[in-house]
C-alpha positions, 0 to 999 in steps of 0.5 A, a space after each residue: 583613560 579610553 573613550 570606552 571608559 569615560 562613556 562607561 565612567 558617565 553612565 555610571 554617574 548618570 544612573 547614580 544621580 538619576 531620578 527615581 522612576 515608577 515601576 510595576 504599576 498595578 491596579 487595585 480598584 475597578 467599577 466606578 469613579 475614584 479620586 484622591 487615595 491617601 494612606 493611613 499612617 501605618 501604610 495598611 489602608 487608603 481612603 478615597 472618595 468614590 461613586 460606585 454603584 448605588 451612589 448618587 455621588 461621590 462617597 468616602 471609601 476605605 481600602 484595606 490594601 491586603 485583602 483589597 476590600 473596599 469598604 464606603 465609610 461615609 453616610 451615603 447620603 449627600 455629596 463627600 469629598 477629600 478624605 485624609 487619615 489622622 495619625 490614630 486612624 481617625 478620617 477627617 472628610 467634607 460633606 453635605 449630608 446633614 444639609 439633606 439626603 440628596 447631593 447638591 447639583 453639580 454646576 452647569 458646564 455648558 460655559 466651560 469647565 468649572 469647580 463648585 464651590 458647595 457651601 453646604 460642605 462641612 468638615 466631619 471627623 470620623 472616629 475609629 467607631 465610626 462616630 461622626 463629629 462636625 468640626 465647621 458650621 460655615 455658610 462657605 464651602 470647607 474642604 481639601 482638608 489634610 492634617 500635620 504630621 503630628 495629627 495636631 493642625 488641619 489645613 483646609 480650604 475655605 470660602 467663608 469670608 468671601 474669598 477662598 483660600 487656606 486656613 489651618 485650625 486644631 483638630 478639634 475646630 479651636 484656634 482657626 487661623 487664615 493663611 493666605 492674604 492675597 486674592 485669588 484661589 489657594 487649596 489642596 495643601 499638604 505638610 511637609 513631613 516635618 510640619 515646617 512648610 506647605 505645599 498647595 495649587 494657587 491662581 492669582 489673577 493678575 490681568 483686569 479680565 482675569 480678576 474680573 472672571 475670578 470674581 463673577 465666578 466666586 460670587 456664583 460659588 464656581 472656580 475655573 481651574 485653568 492656570 494653577 501653579 504649585 507654591 510652598 510656604 509656611 503654615 502662617 503663609 510667610 515665605 511664600 514661593 512659586 515653584 512652577 511658572 508653565 501656565 497650565 494646570 499644576 495641581 495635587 501636589 504632596 511630598 515624599 517623606 524625605 521632604 526634598 521631593 514634591 509630586 504633582 499632576 499637570 497638563 503642561 505637556 498638553 495645555 488645555 486637554 484633560 490629559 494629565 501626567 504625574 511630574 516631580 520637581 524639588 522643593 526648592 524648584 529644580 529638578 523638574 521631571 515628568 514620571 508618567 507619559 500615559 496619554 490620558 489622565 494620571 492625577 492626585 499622587 501621594 506616597 506611601 509613609 515609608 516612600 517606597 510607593 506611590 498611590 495615584 489615580 488613572 483612567 487607563 485600562 478604563 473603558 469611558 474615560 471620564 467615569 472609569 477612574 481607579 486607583 493605582 500604585 506604583 514602586 518608587 525607585 
């Protein structure tokens, strides 16, 4: 075989084994700060949180893809976060509206970037008729909720027992079970397509200094999301495995419908910065690769039910990199 033929053969083999790429990136929203856009089970809508004109804080919106119609579906009171669809079209999200019309005060960032673990966040289930059913009533942060593929179980993050970790329960709020038993933070969990695994972000402090800061902030209902790694485990917390170990902020992981690929956001290419890209890794921890190289923020990646489209949030095309965060779609090939 000639050298040219060998090169052609190698190129063909590489093309067959090359990872999918994001193509035809298009912007769906503007004029606001949008985040966490997740597909309905039929792939026709996205539920997301946003702060748009007239909103005092994040509210839950629904985006119909065919018409690009964006409709607020939360009450407009308090602060909301983390909307997610059930298979039948109902939506789970967290809200503080039942504790007052005004949103809770954001944390003070003068001592660095921290997340506020608002104690007034509870889980609400919104019916297809617009009705709201309160599912939790604990003096602690209940948020970051997603749904099992069969629509029977919720997985969410809670500060209800003095720690901050994952819990599962039935959609009606019964049969509450604690997932994590290690001291630290675990959250933002998603089920695998077959429901046999969960993927999530976690920080388990190791040094005495890390442990002391974690406990100090937690007592103030705060969390510093500096070093987060991606983990997988069974829904009961068993067989936990760490997929990343790069010391960066790795977060927002979710599965492709094939159950083999996990996408997530990371600043590993630009540590200690606000610049995040989307990465992919195989569920066994192999094949790490960067999918976007925009010099800004790309985050919250999540696949359509058929696996052909990726939704994500980015500040590309925005005038204010901190406020102009919008929903984008890209083809996955």
